[in-house]
N, C-alpha and C positions, 0 to 999 in steps of 0.2 A: 453472477460473481460479486461477492460481498467482500469489502476491503475494510480492515481495521488498520488503523495507523496510531502509533505512540511515538512521540519524539522526546528525547531526554537530554538533560544537561547534568551531568554526573548521575546520581541516583534520583533526581527529581524529573517527573515527568513535567514538562513545560507546554506540550501540546498533546492532545488526543482526540479521535474520533472515530466512531464506529458506524457500521453499516452504510458505507458509501458505496456507490456504484463505480464503474471504471472511470468515467469522465469526471465525476466529482472529485476522486481521489486524486487524479492527476492535478486538477485545479487547486485543490486545497494544499497538496504539497508545494505548488508553486508559491501560493499566497504566504505559506509559513516560512518559505525561504526568503521571501521579500522582505519579512519582519527583521532580518538580519541577526537574529540572536545566536549567540554560539551554542552548537550542540555537540554531544558526543554520540548519540547513538539515534538511528531511525529503526523502528520495529514495524514491519508490516506482516499481517496475516491475511491470506486469501480462503475464502470459504465458498461453498455452494449455497444456493439459496436455502437449502435444507440444514444449513450450518455444519457441512462436513468440512475438515480441513483440506485444503487444496496444495497450498504452497506457503511459504514464509521468507522473510528477508531481514536480515540485521546488518546494519552497515551504518556509515557516518557520512555517506556522500549523497547529495541531493540527486544528482544526475543518475547514479547507479540505481536509486530508489525508483525513480521515475520509469527508467528502463525495465526494472524488475516488473513493474505494474503493467506495461506495456508488452513485455515478453509473455507474461500469464495469459493477458488477453488474447494474444495472438495463437498462444498454444490452445487456449480454449475454442478459438474461431475454427481452428484446424481439427478439432475432436481430440485432442491428446488429453483432456482432463474429462472424466465421465461425470456428466451432470452440471457441468459449468457451462452457462450461456452468457454471451457477453451482448449488449444491445448496440 
């Protein structure tokens, strides 16, 4: 499972990171939330290792963003996504 995240304030991307694994993406979101910047949108894309899209999230709530990543990982562990593996 590969996770890309972009965080926006208005039209401007204020944080962005690509090619994270499950654990790294959760820690990275928490770290950015701790910076306390005002945000308008969190955009998350999840891919297989072969870069096939799995699922995506758009919202402005830190807790919902983290829960989305956890839900995708749990679904992958249960075999609901073809080709997605979570360590």
